[in-house]
C-alpha positions as CSV (number, residue, x, y, z in Angstrom):
1,X,-14.3,9.5,7.4
2,X,-12.9,12.4,5.6
3,X,-12.7,14.4,8.8
4,X,-10.1,12.5,10.4
5,X,-7.6,13.2,7.5
6,X,-4.8,15.8,8.2
7,X,-5.9,18.9,6.1
8,X,-4.2,19.8,3.1
9,X,-4.0,19.1,-0.7
10,X,-3.2,15.5,-0.1
11,X,-5.1,12.4,-1.0
12,X,-3.7,9.4,0.9
13,X,-4.1,5.9,-1.2
14,X,-3.3,2.7,0.9
15,X,-1.3,0.4,-1.5
16,X,0.0,-2.9,-0.9
17,X,1.4,-5.6,-3.3
18,X,2.3,-9.0,-3.7
19,X,5.4,-10.4,-5.1
20,X,7.5,-13.3,-6.3
21,X,10.4,-12.0,-4.1
22,X,11.1,-10.1,-1.4
23,X,14.1,-8.1,-2.9
24,X,15.5,-6.5,-6.0
25,X,12.4,-5.3,-8.3
26,X,13.1,-6.5,-12.0
27,X,14.9,-9.7,-10.6
28,X,11.6,-10.7,-9.0
29,X,8.2,-10.0,-10.1
30,X,5.2,-7.8,-8.6
31,X,2.2,-9.8,-8.9
32,X,-0.7,-7.8,-7.8
33,X,-1.6,-4.4,-6.6
34,X,-4.5,-3.7,-4.4
35,X,-5.2,0.3,-3.3
36,X,-8.2,2.2,-1.9
37,X,-8.3,5.6,-0.6
38,X,-7.7,6.6,3.0
39,X,-10.9,8.1,4.3
40,X,-13.0,6.2,1.5
41,X,-12.2,2.6,1.0
42,X,-15.1,2.3,-1.4
43,X,-12.7,3.8,-4.0
44,X,-10.4,0.6,-4.8
45,X,-8.3,-1.0,-7.0
46,X,-7.1,-4.4,-7.7
47,X,-5.0,-6.0,-10.5
48,X,-2.9,-9.2,-11.4
49,X,0.3,-8.7,-13.2
50,X,1.9,-11.1,-15.9
51,X,5.5,-11.9,-14.4
52,X,8.6,-10.5,-15.9
53,X,10.1,-13.9,-15.6
54,X,10.3,-17.4,-13.8
55,X,12.4,-16.1,-10.9
56,X,10.4,-16.6,-7.6
57,X,11.1,-17.4,-3.7
58,X,8.7,-20.3,-2.8
59,X,8.0,-18.7,0.6
60,X,6.9,-15.4,-1.4
61,X,4.4,-17.5,-3.6
62,X,3.2,-19.7,-0.4
63,X,2.6,-16.3,1.7
64,X,0.5,-14.6,-1.2
65,X,-1.1,-17.9,-2.7
66,X,-0.6,-16.7,-6.3
67,X,0.3,-19.1,-9.0
68,X,3.1,-18.1,-11.5
69,X,1.7,-20.4,-14.4
70,X,-1.8,-18.6,-14.2
71,X,-0.5,-15.4,-14.3
72,X,1.8,-15.9,-17.1
73,X,-1.4,-17.0,-18.9
74,X,-3.9,-14.7,-17.3
75,X,-1.9,-11.6,-15.8
76,X,-2.0,-8.1,-17.1
77,X,1.2,-7.0,-19.1
78,X,3.3,-4.9,-16.7
79,X,3.0,-1.7,-19.0
80,X,-0.8,-1.9,-19.3
81,X,-1.5,-2.8,-15.5
82,X,0.9,0.3,-14.5
83,X,-1.1,2.5,-17.2
84,X,-4.6,1.6,-15.4
85,X,-3.0,1.7,-11.8
86,X,-1.7,5.3,-12.5
87,X,-5.2,6.2,-14.2
88,X,-7.0,5.0,-11.3
89,X,-4.7,7.0,-8.9
90,X,-5.1,10.3,-10.7
91,X,-8.9,9.8,-10.9
92,X,-9.0,9.2,-7.4
93,X,-6.7,11.7,-6.1
94,X,-8.7,14.5,-8.4
95,X,-7.1,17.7,-8.0
96,X,-5.2,16.5,-4.6
97,X,-1.5,15.3,-4.6
98,X,-1.7,11.6,-4.2
99,X,0.5,10.0,-1.3
100,X,1.1,6.2,-1.1
101,X,0.4,5.0,2.5
102,X,1.8,1.3,3.3
103,X,2.5,-0.5,6.2
104,X,6.2,-1.1,6.0
105,X,6.2,1.2,2.9
106,X,9.9,0.5,1.7
107,X,9.3,-2.7,0.7
108,X,5.9,-1.8,-1.3
109,X,7.2,1.6,-2.6
110,X,10.4,0.1,-4.1
111,X,8.5,-2.2,-6.6
112,X,5.7,0.6,-7.2
113,X,8.4,3.1,-7.9
114,X,10.4,0.6,-9.9
115,X,7.5,-0.7,-12.3
116,X,6.3,3.0,-12.7
117,X,9.5,4.3,-13.9
118,X,10.8,1.0,-15.8
119,X,7.4,1.1,-17.7
120,X,5.9,4.1,-17.7
121,X,9.0,6.6,-16.9
122,X,6.9,8.5,-14.3
123,X,5.4,7.5,-10.9
124,X,2.1,9.3,-10.1
125,X,3.1,9.6,-6.4
126,X,6.5,11.2,-7.4
127,X,8.3,11.1,-4.1
128,X,5.6,10.9,-1.7
129,X,5.2,8.0,0.0
130,X,4.0,7.7,3.9
131,X,5.4,5.0,6.1
132,X,2.5,4.0,8.6
133,X,5.5,2.1,10.8
134,X,7.6,5.3,11.0
135,X,4.1,7.1,11.4
136,X,3.3,5.3,14.4
137,X,6.7,5.5,15.8
138,X,6.9,9.4,15.8
139,X,3.0,9.5,17.0
140,X,3.9,7.2,20.0
141,X,7.3,8.5,20.5
142,X,8.0,4.5,20.9
143,X,11.0,2.1,19.5
144,X,11.0,0.6,16.1
145,X,10.6,-3.0,17.7
146,X,7.1,-1.4,19.0
147,X,6.1,-0.6,15.5
148,X,5.4,-5.0,14.7
149,X,1.6,-5.1,14.1
150,X,1.6,-7.7,16.8
151,X,2.7,-5.0,19.2
152,X,0.5,-1.9,18.1
153,X,-2.5,-1.8,20.6
154,X,-5.6,-3.3,19.2
155,X,-7.4,0.2,19.5
156,X,-5.3,0.6,16.1
157,X,-6.0,-2.6,14.4
158,X,-8.4,-3.0,11.7
159,X,-11.5,-5.5,11.8
160,X,-10.6,-6.8,8.5
161,X,-8.2,-10.0,8.4
162,X,-4.6,-9.9,7.1
163,X,-5.2,-12.2,4.3
164,X,-2.0,-11.6,1.8
165,X,-4.2,-10.5,-0.9
166,X,-3.1,-7.4,-2.0
167,X,-6.6,-5.5,-1.8
168,X,-7.6,-7.2,1.4
169,X,-4.4,-5.8,2.8
170,X,-4.6,-2.3,1.5
171,X,-8.1,-2.0,2.7
172,X,-7.0,-3.3,6.2
173,X,-3.7,-1.0,6.3
174,X,-6.3,2.0,5.2
175,X,-8.8,1.5,8.1
176,X,-5.5,1.4,10.3
177,X,-4.3,4.5,8.9
178,X,-7.6,6.3,9.5
179,X,-7.1,5.1,13.2
180,X,-3.9,6.6,13.4
181,X,-4.8,10.2,11.6
182,X,-8.0,10.1,14.2
183,X,-6.0,9.5,17.2
184,X,-3.3,12.1,16.2
185,X,-6.1,14.6,15.4
186,X,-7.9,13.8,18.8
187,X,-4.6,14.1,20.7
188,X,-3.5,17.5,19.0
189,X,-6.8,18.7,20.0
190,X,-6.7,17.9,23.6
191,X,-9.2,15.0,23.7
192,X,-6.8,12.1,24.0
193,X,-4.2,11.6,26.8
């Protein structure tokens, strides 16, 4: 799968998060992080975090299926969780620059970036984040409305289910990203109409 990745000095890392609310990191908590390397999905990471506080939006918890009481007891302290994630990102990227990839990246990015800077005062991704919806929009010269997963052609979809488990969804979006990259590479070489 490595042959389909854009050539360069980047390591693309698919990241998905589940949270206690859909806005305002710090007011709401990041509850889990799932990640894998685009092009080598066997390199993966998953962690569940202790909530910052009792704030939650019921619908957010229903979507992700995570239990706040369980996470208060068993979740990893956020600083330790972010240290583990940073270590995995650096190890997975090796000598390449890590680039976070997500489907609707602004949501995942705002939590990941806030947690890294709030707890570690640094972010191994720096300012490098690729939004797959924006990439698809440019690749297909289409409208924002057409970036909904239900409107993206089946050939780009993952064979994995969208479960709202952060690791499952990171793996799913990594496969989709690989298909985007492969399509773009073929199209640039004149093999796709």
